[in-house]
N, C-alpha and C positions, 0 to 999 in steps of 0.2 A: 982256247974254246974253238970246239969242232963243229960241224953244224951235220944230222945226221938226214932230216928228210924234212921235208917244206912243203906246203902244198897242195897234203894228201888228202884223201878222202877216205874217212877211219871209218871207226866205231861208232853206232846211234848215228849217222848223218854227220860226222865232223869232217871239217874243212880247216883250212889255213894247220895242217898241225907240223909242230916243226921237234925237234928235239940235240939238243947241244950240249954239252961236255964241258961245262965252264970249269978254271982253277983252281973249284972250293974243295976244302978237306968234306967225304963223303958222313953222311949222320948212321954210324952204326943204326942197323947190322949191315947197311950198303957199301959195297966195296969200290964203287964210283960215283962220282956225282953226275948227275945226270937233271936235266930242265926242261919240261917236254908242258907245249904249249897246246890250244886247240881252239877253234871257233866252231858252236853249232849253232843252227836254224833253233829256236822258240816259237815252238806251235802251239803252248795252250798256256795261258798264262789266268784264272778262271780262280777266283776267290771262294775256299771251301771255308768248314766252320774250324774254328778252334781246335789243334788237335785232333784234326781230322783223318787217318791214315793217310799219307799220301804214295802214290808209286813213280818213283825214279829211274829213267832209262836211262842215266848214266849216273855214276858217283862219284866225288862229291857232284851236287846238282848244280848247271847254272841256268836255270830256268823252268820252270811248271806252275804249277797249279800250286799255289800256297794261301796261310794263313789271312784273311783283312788286317789283322797288328802289325807292325812290321818291329825287327828289335832294335834300341838304342842302338846309336851307331860309340861303338866305345870295344871298352878290351871286357871278356868275362871269364871267369878263371873253372865255366864247370860247360861242359858240349850246352846247346842252346839247338832248339826244333830247328831242323832246315828251312820250313813253314812258315817260320818269323823271317829265319835272314835269305832266305828267297823275297820275300815281300819289301825288305832294305835294298838288294839288291836293284829291285823293279823300281826302286829311288833311285840310281846308282852307284850306288854303295859297291867296294870288293870289300870279300870277307875275308881272311887270311886264316886259315886253319892248320891246324898238325897236331902232332900224335906222337905225347912222349911215350918211350915204351921201358923206362923206369922212375924211378922217385926223385935223380938227381942229374934227369932232364933239364936243361937251361933256356930252350928252347923259346919260352915264351918271352922269358929277357931278350932275348936276343933280336926276335921278333919284330917285340916289342919296339927296340931301340930304335929297329927299321923302319920301321912306323912312325915314331916319333921325328923323323929326319922329312918327313910327309908337309907340305905348304897348307894354307889354312886355305880352306872353301868358303869364295864371300858371299855362297846360297846358302853357307851355316852362322851367318855375323846371326850375331840376337840370340842364340840357340841354345840348345848343354852342351855343342861340339866344334870342335873346332872344322871336322872335319867329316865325310861321310865313310869312313874306314872301320874295321869291326875286327876283332883279333878272338878267339876262341877256340878249345881242343878239342879234336875230337879222336876217340880213341879207335873207332873203325875206320882211320883213311889206311889206301894200299902204301901211302908217303911219308913220309916227316909230316913236308910242306903240302901246303894245296890253297892257291887264292881263286875266286871264285869271284865275276861279275857277270852282269846278265851276258847269257850266249856266249863267256869265254871262262877258259880253262887253262891254272898253270901251277904243277906239281914239279917237286925235285923231292930228290934224297939227299939234297946237302941246302946252305945257307947260303947263295950265294947273291948276295945286294943288288948288286948292277942288276942284275933280267930281273929281277921282285920286285925294283921301280920298274923298270920296263914293262912290264908287263903293266903294273898300275896305272901310268902316265897312260896306256893305250886303254884300256876296260872304264878307266874311274870317272864317272859321268855319263854315262854312256849305255841309257839305255830306256825304257819305252815310261819312262816320268821322273825327270830330270829335281827333284824334290829333297828337301835336307832340315822336314820336322822331326820333332822329337819321336821317338819308337817310345816303346813301352822295355822296361827290366823286370825278366819276369825269375832274376835268378833269386830272389826271396821269399817270393808270397807264391811261387810254382807257375810255372809258362802253361799248362793248361787249364792255370784258374781265371777265369772271364774278365777280366779287369768291368 
């Protein structure tokens, strides 16, 4: 693994930026395995109306204004509006998003296997979930994999489980609110139908 940059300040006020090149195989169409991590100060975190248009300074967002309802901590088969995911992140969740460019993509299953290795969260005892992890597809990502937590970003052109686990270890539960209360799953009813 090669360390390319560290501690610099980049786009949109990012800091503690690091780029590495693990030995994992790249995901097509990329020809190299590149893992990028950064932190970003979150300066606004107001609740808006459910499904109101949100303006993000970076994508995927690592914080900002969001909806008053959060997404349930689970794996989804279809995209979830980021306003719900941001509220989950405000509660200490880590959202792992992925982009599959073709129907044969097995990235969802591979990432699910990594997330299944995550330990139980004592704050989630008695809840419908064992931890605050969310797995979700996002066809608009620039890279195949992005993991985001409140104020923190991980993006990768490969599935490198050690670096993904390290990111989650450093980001999980480190947000404005450390809660594991049940969230909403709008997959079947429609995310923008107010419960």
